[in-house]
N, C-alpha and C positions, 0 to 999 in steps of 0.2 A: 853283189860284190861288196866285200867289207874291207875297204882299204883303211889302213891306219892314218889318222889325221896328220901324224908326223911326216908321212910320205907325200902328202898333198902340198903343192906349191902354188903360189899366186899365178904362175904361168899356165896352170892346169885349167884356169877359168877363162872364159871368153872375154877379152877386153871390151869395155863399154857397156857391160851388162850390170844389172843390179847385184848379181852374185859376185862379180868381180870387185865392185865397190865395197861390198861387205867383207870379202876375203882380204882386201887390203888392210882392214882393221883386225879381222878375226877369222881365220880360215875355218876353225871348228864351227863357228856360228854360220858361216856361209854353207858349209856341208849340211848342217842341220836344217837350214832354210830350204836347201835343195831337196832334202828328204821330205819335208813337210809339203812344199809347194811344187816340186818338180813335175813338169808335164801338165800343169793346170794353167788356166788363164785367170790371173788375179788382177783386179783393178786396184791401183794404188791412187788414193785420193790426192788431189793437189793440196798444197799447204793451205791455200785460201779457204777451202771448205772446212778444214780442221779449225782454222782460226775463227770461222763463222760459228762453229759449234761452241767454242770457248766463249765468244761474245754473247751468244744466245743464253748460255748457262749463266753468265754474269748478269744479263738482263733479268732472268728469272729469279736469281738470288736477290737482286736489289728490289725487284717487285714484291717478293715475299717479305721483305723488310719494310714494306709500305712506303717505298720511295716513289715519288710521282713519275709517271712516264715522261713528263717534260724534263725533269732533272736527269733521268737516266739517259734520255736522248742527248742532252747537252753534254753529259760526261763522256759519252761514246761517239759523239759526232754524227748522230743519226737524226732523222726527223722523228717527231713524237708519234706520227701516224705509223711509221715503220715499227717503232718500239711496241705500240699497242697491238699491231698485227702479230708480231712475234709472241707476245704474251698470250694473246687470244688463241693462237695455234698450239701453244705448249701447256697451257693451264689445263689440268685434268677437269673433266666434266663434273658438275655438281651431282651429288648423290640425290636420289628422290626425296630423302628426308630433308636435306638442305634446301632443295627447290621449294618444297612445301613450306618450310620455315620462312624463306624469303617472300614467297607469295603472300603468306599471312601477314608478314610485316608490312608489305606494300599496301595491302588492303586496309590494315589498321591506320597507316599513315594517310591514306586517301580519305578515310572516314573523318579523321580529325581536322582535315583541311576543309 
């Protein structure tokens, strides 16, 4: 069925649904969302999880700028242990070449002590 968007009204959407809320702002967008997602079960994340993603990205950005985890924790109101955990989980693993380089540096440092 190809109904012209101009013929669709807000009353054509079920009140209290996400499509109804979208249609209140933009009926054409609500119709497009219905075409994309209609009949599927889509999980919509709570805002809190999206905010955590932003916070974690900020932590990684600050960490890559060599800001200490203590300072990052203080800036964001977290414990330094929590900040370290987030950094550890998101930092990409070292390449074999870098691992070898660090191992050699540690061996040299031990010999000099």
